[in-house]
LOZALUM-916560 format. One record per atom (N, C-alpha, C, CB): atom name; residue in three letters; x, y, z. Coordinates in nm, 3 decimals. Atoms other than C-alpha are relative to their C-alpha. Glycine has a CB too. Layout:
CA:ALA:X:Y:Z
...
***
This chain:
N:MET:0.102:-0.129:-0.002
CA:MET:-0.014:0.007:0.003
C:MET:0.110:0.113:0.007
CB:MET:-0.120:0.006:0.146
N:LYS:-0.117:-0.125:0.001
CA:LYS:0.112:0.337:-0.068
C:LYS:-0.067:0.109:0.027
CB:LYS:0.082:0.030:-0.139
N:ARG:0.068:-0.141:0.004
CA:ARG:0.021:0.725:-0.025
C:ARG:0.106:0.093:-0.077
CB:ARG:-0.035:0.064:0.165
N:ILE:-0.067:-0.129:0.100
CA:ILE:0.146:1.005:-0.243
C:ILE:-0.096:0.154:0.006
CB:ILE:-0.004:-0.063:-0.191
N:ARG:0.057:-0.170:-0.028
CA:ARG:0.086:1.386:-0.192
C:ARG:0.019:0.037:-0.160
CB:ARG:0.123:0.127:0.132
N:VAL:-0.018:-0.011:0.118
CA:VAL:0.053:1.512:-0.547
C:VAL:-0.026:0.181:0.005
CB:VAL:-0.102:-0.109:-0.090
N:CYS:0.013:-0.132:0.035
CA:CYS:0.065:1.903:-0.652
C:CYS:-0.020:0.010:-0.145
CB:CYS:0.111:0.077:0.044
N:ILE:0.014:-0.043:0.125
CA:ILE:-0.063:2.000:-0.991
C:ILE:0.003:0.118:-0.044
CB:ILE:-0.085:-0.034:-0.037
N:SER:0.012:-0.131:0.019
CA:SER:-0.001:2.319:-1.163
C:SER:-0.024:0.001:-0.143
CB:SER:0.116:0.080:0.048
N:GLY:0.062:-0.006:0.163
CA:GLY:-0.124:2.459:-1.499
C:GLY:-0.158:0.071:-0.007
CB:GLY:-0.017:-0.182:-0.068
N:LEU:0.125:-0.032:0.007
CA:LEU:-0.474:2.543:-1.589
C:LEU:-0.109:-0.096:0.064
CB:LEU:-0.020:0.019:-0.130
N:VAL:0.077:0.126:-0.070
CA:VAL:-0.629:2.317:-1.306
C:VAL:-0.083:0.033:0.074
CB:VAL:0.070:-0.089:0.075
N:GLN:0.146:-0.048:-0.095
CA:GLN:-0.888:2.534:-1.141
C:GLN:-0.098:0.055:-0.077
CB:GLN:0.022:0.118:0.114
N:GLY:0.117:-0.067:0.090
CA:GLY:-1.211:2.635:-1.281
C:GLY:-0.038:-0.126:-0.106
CB:GLY:0.062:0.158:-0.095
N:VAL:0.010:0.085:0.129
CA:VAL:-1.219:2.316:-1.519
C:VAL:-0.056:-0.135:0.046
CB:VAL:0.149:-0.019:-0.078
N:CYS:0.051:0.105:-0.095
CA:CYS:-1.374:2.058:-1.268
C:CYS:0.108:-0.082:0.009
CB:CYS:-0.128:-0.077:-0.042
N:PHE:-0.088:0.124:-0.043
CA:PHE:-1.052:1.902:-1.200
C:PHE:-0.021:-0.059:0.136
CB:PHE:0.145:0.038:-0.003
N:ARG:0.048:0.057:-0.170
CA:ARG:-1.156:1.818:-0.822
C:ARG:-0.097:-0.142:-0.011
CB:ARG:-0.118:0.143:0.094
N:ALA:0.087:0.123:-0.015
CA:ALA:-1.443:1.631:-0.935
C:ALA:0.034:-0.090:-0.089
CB:ALA:-0.139:0.021:-0.014
N:ALA:-0.029:0.116:0.075
CA:ALA:-1.302:1.448:-1.206
C:ALA:0.112:-0.075:0.073
CB:ALA:0.039:0.036:-0.145
N:THR:-0.095:0.068:-0.101
CA:THR:-0.999:1.353:-0.955
C:THR:-0.081:-0.094:0.063
CB:THR:0.066:0.095:0.106
N:ARG:0.103:0.102:-0.095
CA:ARG:-1.279:1.212:-0.738
C:ARG:-0.027:-0.096:-0.067
CB:ARG:-0.136:0.050:0.049
N:ARG:0.052:0.115:0.045
CA:ARG:-1.433:1.007:-0.960
C:ARG:0.118:-0.075:-0.101
CB:ARG:-0.141:0.036:-0.073
N:ALA:-0.100:0.096:0.044
CA:ALA:-1.096:0.869:-1.123
C:ALA:0.054:-0.058:0.137
CB:ALA:0.119:0.070:-0.095
N:ALA:-0.055:0.073:-0.117
CA:ALA:-0.973:0.782:-0.779
C:ALA:-0.127:-0.070:0.068
CB:ALA:0.081:0.104:0.107
N:ALA:0.115:0.094:-0.043
CA:ALA:-1.317:0.622:-0.686
C:ALA:0.018:-0.101:-0.107
CB:ALA:-0.158:0.069:0.004
N:ASP:-0.001:0.107:0.134
CA:ASP:-1.265:0.400:-1.023
C:ASP:0.107:-0.086:0.045
CB:ASP:0.038:0.071:-0.167
N:LEU:-0.148:0.097:-0.020
CA:LEU:-0.914:0.292:-0.899
C:LEU:-0.030:-0.071:0.162
CB:LEU:0.183:0.126:0.002
N:ASN:0.007:0.030:-0.160
CA:ASN:-1.045:0.218:-0.527
C:ASN:0.096:0.088:0.077
CB:ASN:0.039:-0.157:0.035
N:LEU:-0.089:-0.066:-0.102
CA:LEU:-0.841:0.469:-0.375
C:LEU:-0.072:0.133:0.097
CB:LEU:0.131:0.057:-0.090
N:THR:0.082:-0.073:-0.130
CA:THR:-0.911:0.685:-0.026
C:THR:0.107:0.130:-0.042
CB:THR:0.012:-0.091:0.205
N:GLY:-0.069:-0.125:-0.019
CA:GLY:-0.776:1.049:0.015
C:GLY:-0.095:0.094:-0.030
CB:GLY:0.124:0.019:-0.081
N:TRP:0.038:-0.120:0.027
CA:TRP:-0.842:1.390:-0.065
C:TRP:0.052:0.090:-0.130
CB:TRP:0.026:0.056:0.112
N:VAL:-0.066:-0.094:0.085
CA:VAL:-0.795:1.676:-0.335
C:VAL:-0.090:0.144:0.057
CB:VAL:-0.016:-0.047:-0.182
N:HIS:0.038:-0.156:-0.015
CA:HIS:-0.847:2.056:-0.289
C:HIS:0.077:0.096:-0.089
CB:HIS:0.026:0.049:0.148
N:ASN:-0.062:-0.111:0.068
CA:ASN:-0.742:2.398:-0.450
C:ASN:0.100:0.017:0.084
CB:ASN:-0.080:0.122:-0.025
N:LEU:-0.091:-0.089:-0.098
CA:LEU:-0.465:2.586:-0.324
C:LEU:-0.035:0.133:-0.049
CB:LEU:0.171:-0.026:-0.007
N:GLU:0.021:-0.140:0.023
CA:GLU:-0.475:2.985:-0.310
C:GLU:0.087:0.018:-0.093
CB:GLU:0.015:0.093:0.110
N:ASP:-0.070:-0.033:0.084
CA:ASP:-0.176:2.979:-0.543
C:ASP:-0.036:-0.027:-0.149
CB:ASP:0.102:-0.044:0.036
N:GLY:0.043:0.012:0.159
CA:GLY:-0.403:2.839:-0.836
C:GLY:0.038:-0.158:-0.027
CB:GLY:0.099:0.120:-0.118
N:ARG:-0.008:0.149:0.031
CA:ARG:-0.264:2.453:-0.814
C:ARG:-0.089:-0.076:0.073
CB:ARG:0.131:-0.057:0.024
N:VAL:0.099:0.101:-0.053
CA:VAL:-0.442:2.151:-0.695
C:VAL:0.067:-0.076:0.054
CB:VAL:-0.084:-0.068:-0.081
N:GLU:-0.069:0.103:-0.093
CA:GLU:-0.339:1.918:-0.418
C:GLU:-0.068:-0.095:0.030
CB:GLU:0.043:0.041:0.115
N:ALA:0.051:0.117:-0.037
CA:ALA:-0.404:1.576:-0.348
C:ALA:0.046:-0.110:0.062
CB:ALA:-0.035:-0.035:-0.076
N:VAL:-0.079:0.113:-0.078
CA:VAL:-0.327:1.267:-0.100
C:VAL:-0.065:-0.118:-0.092
CB:VAL:-0.036:-0.012:0.191
N:PHE:0.072:0.119:0.046
CA:PHE:-0.427:0.930:-0.277
C:PHE:0.072:-0.133:0.091
CB:PHE:0.019:-0.015:-0.181
N:GLU:-0.035:0.127:-0.069
CA:GLU:-0.396:0.595:-0.075
C:GLU:-0.083:-0.118:-0.082
CB:GLU:-0.043:0.008:0.169
N:GLY:0.075:0.111:0.028
CA:GLY:-0.430:0.253:-0.202
C:GLY:0.122:-0.089:-0.067
CB:GLY:-0.137:0.034:-0.099
N:GLU:-0.130:0.113:0.090
CA:GLU:-0.251:-0.025:-0.409
C:GLU:0.122:0.079:-0.068
CB:GLU:-0.079:-0.094:-0.154
N:ASP:-0.118:-0.061:0.100
CA:ASP:0.076:0.074:-0.561
C:ASP:-0.011:0.049:-0.141
CB:ASP:0.095:-0.097:-0.018
N:THR:0.078:-0.001:0.130
CA:THR:-0.046:0.001:-0.898
C:THR:-0.085:0.114:-0.054
CB:THR:-0.084:-0.101:0.006
N:ASP:0.119:-0.102:0.031
CA:ASP:-0.348:0.194:-0.874
C:ASP:0.049:0.173:0.040
CB:ASP:-0.149:-0.054:0.111
N:VAL:-0.034:-0.157:-0.053
CA:VAL:-0.166:0.519:-0.692
C:VAL:0.095:0.018:-0.157
CB:VAL:0.118:0.019:0.198
N:GLY:-0.073:-0.058:0.135
CA:GLY:0.060:0.509:-1.011
C:GLY:-0.092:0.053:-0.131
CB:GLY:0.093:-0.123:-0.058
N:LYS:0.108:-0.051:0.104
CA:LYS:-0.240:0.508:-1.239
C:LYS:-0.031:0.114:0.019
CB:LYS:-0.119:-0.063:-0.007
N:MET:0.055:-0.112:-0.032
CA:MET:-0.349:0.790:-1.062
C:MET:0.055:0.106:-0.008
CB:MET:-0.037:-0.001:0.092
N:ILE:-0.078:-0.105:0.059
CA:ILE:-0.044:0.994:-1.106
C:ILE:0.025:0.009:-0.125
CB:ILE:0.105:0.007:0.044
N:ALA:0.006:0.004:0.129
CA:ALA:-0.040:0.930:-1.449
C:ALA:-0.121:0.079:-0.066
CB:ALA:0.000:-0.133:-0.031
N:TRP:0.147:-0.101:0.017
CA:TRP:-0.420:1.069:-1.472
C:TRP:0.018:0.118:0.011
CB:TRP:-0.111:-0.014:0.096
N:CYS:-0.004:-0.172:-0.025
CA:CYS:-0.310:1.385:-1.302
C:CYS:0.065:0.049:-0.119
CB:CYS:0.093:0.060:0.143
N:LYS:-0.089:-0.074:0.123
CA:LYS:-0.039:1.453:-1.589
C:LYS:-0.079:0.044:-0.115
CB:LYS:0.112:-0.097:-0.063
N:VAL:0.093:-0.043:0.117
CA:VAL:-0.329:1.478:-1.834
C:VAL:-0.126:0.095:0.054
CB:VAL:-0.063:-0.141:-0.076
N:GLY:0.128:-0.060:-0.089
CA:GLY:-0.637:1.560:-1.592
C:GLY:-0.114:-0.013:-0.125
CB:GLY:0.025:0.194:0.069
N:PRO:0.143:-0.017:0.094
CA:PRO:-0.993:1.635:-1.762
C:PRO:0.019:0.052:-0.115
CB:PRO:-0.108:0.088:0.053
N:PRO:-0.065:-0.084:0.135
CA:PRO:-1.011:1.772:-2.087
C:PRO:-0.023:0.136:-0.018
CB:PRO:-0.050:-0.050:-0.130
N:ALA:-0.043:-0.149:0.019
CA:ALA:-1.031:2.126:-2.027
C:ALA:0.125:0.039:0.098
CB:ALA:-0.132:0.102:0.036
N:ALA:-0.133:-0.045:-0.073
CA:ALA:-0.723:2.129:-1.819
C:ALA:0.099:-0.012:-0.043
CB:ALA:0.029:-0.044:0.100
N:ARG:-0.096:0.039:0.076
CA:ARG:-0.403:2.187:-1.921
C:ARG:0.125:0.013:0.111
CB:ARG:0.006:0.088:-0.140
N:VAL:-0.118:0.021:-0.092
CA:VAL:-0.154:2.053:-1.679
C:VAL:0.144:0.040:-0.062
CB:VAL:0.003:-0.154:0.041
N:GLU:-0.096:-0.014:-0.010
CA:GLU:0.166:2.179:-1.662
C:GLU:0.127:-0.078:0.087
CB:GLU:-0.026:0.091:0.014
N:LYS:-0.067:0.058:-0.067
CA:LYS:0.367:2.016:-1.394
C:LYS:-0.086:-0.070:0.116
CB:LYS:0.096:0.083:0.033
N:VAL:0.045:0.088:-0.099
CA:VAL:0.303:1.724:-1.141
C:VAL:0.108:-0.019:0.088
CB:VAL:-0.051:-0.124:-0.051
N:THR:-0.114:0.036:-0.086
CA:THR:0.509:1.727:-0.807
C:THR:-0.063:-0.103:0.082
CB:THR:0.064:0.122:0.086
N:THR:0.056:0.098:-0.084
CA:THR:0.500:1.406:-0.606
C:THR:0.073:-0.011:0.108
CB:THR:-0.015:-0.121:-0.057
N:MET:-0.107:0.040:-0.112
CA:MET:0.630:1.307:-0.271
C:MET:-0.083:-0.125:0.092
CB:MET:0.045:0.157:0.112
N:GLU:0.045:0.112:-0.072
CA:GLU:0.562:0.985:-0.094
C:GLU:-0.013:0.019:0.146
CB:GLU:0.084:-0.109:-0.024
N:GLU:-0.004:-0.032:-0.146
CA:GLU:0.456:0.981:0.259
C:GLU:-0.031:-0.138:0.064
CB:GLU:-0.111:0.119:0.046
N:GLN:0.012:0.080:-0.075
CA:GLN:0.386:0.734:0.527
C:GLN:-0.175:-0.031:-0.004
CB:GLN:0.072:0.049:0.125
N:TYR:0.131:0.044:0.026
CA:TYR:0.088:0.511:0.458
C:TYR:-0.090:-0.007:0.124
CB:TYR:0.007:-0.129:-0.063
N:ALA:0.061:-0.001:-0.109
CA:ALA:-0.173:0.565:0.712
C:ALA:-0.156:-0.073:0.008
CB:ALA:0.003:0.136:0.029
N:GLY:0.138:0.066:0.003
CA:GLY:-0.504:0.398:0.584
C:GLY:-0.122:0.077:0.087
CB:GLY:0.020:-0.151:0.060
N:GLY:0.082:-0.068:-0.071
CA:GLY:-0.676:0.656:0.745
C:GLY:-0.163:0.078:-0.076
CB:GLY:0.104:0.100:0.056
N:PHE:0.129:-0.046:0.118
CA:PHE:-0.935:0.762:0.464
C:PHE:-0.103:-0.081:-0.003
CB:PHE:0.039:0.001:-0.154
N:PRO:0.075:0.129:0.031
CA:PRO:-1.278:0.602:0.464
C:PRO:-0.061:-0.002:-0.136
CB:PRO:-0.112:-0.024:0.101
N:ASP:0.028:-0.047:0.159
CA:ASP:-1.326:0.759:0.066
C:ASP:0.072:0.081:-0.025
CB:ASP:-0.124:0.053:-0.043
N:PHE:-0.053:-0.131:0.085
CA:PHE:-1.205:1.000:-0.154
C:PHE:-0.116:0.132:-0.022
CB:PHE:0.044:-0.061:-0.165
N:SER:0.082:-0.139:-0.011
CA:SER:-1.322:1.353:-0.088
C:SER:0.063:0.121:-0.065
CB:SER:-0.022:0.041:0.150
N:ILE:-0.013:-0.150:0.063
CA:ILE:-1.318:1.700:-0.233
C:ILE:0.013:0.066:0.135
CB:ILE:-0.142:0.065:-0.101
N:LYS:0.006:-0.090:-0.108
CA:LYS:-1.184:1.914:0.055
C:LYS:-0.008:0.150:-0.034
CB:LYS:0.114:-0.024:0.081
N:TYR:0.026:-0.143:0.013
CA:TYR:-1.325:2.291:0.077
C:TYR:0.064:0.074:0.087
CB:TYR:-0.128:0.032:0.009
N:LEU:-0.105:-0.070:-0.090
CA:LEU:-1.077:2.532:0.243
C:LEU:-0.077:0.137:0.014
CB:LEU:0.167:0.015:-0.073
***
């Protein structure tokens, strides 16, 4: 099992990126969250099987059709298994 924190830069706010991320993560049986950052990026945490987390990172590099992803940074964190599902966080 793996936990990855991802930050996505580009045209990623106002293009349904969070909703599409939630659907894609649910399809891969991942848990965690996604939210907008004040600087225009989107941040997410994914937990699940290694291969499924890898598929989600690949998805983030493309995003939904209206998005224009410029950069994706990832940081592996300690797996905690503390999320009941995958949700959108509103700050």
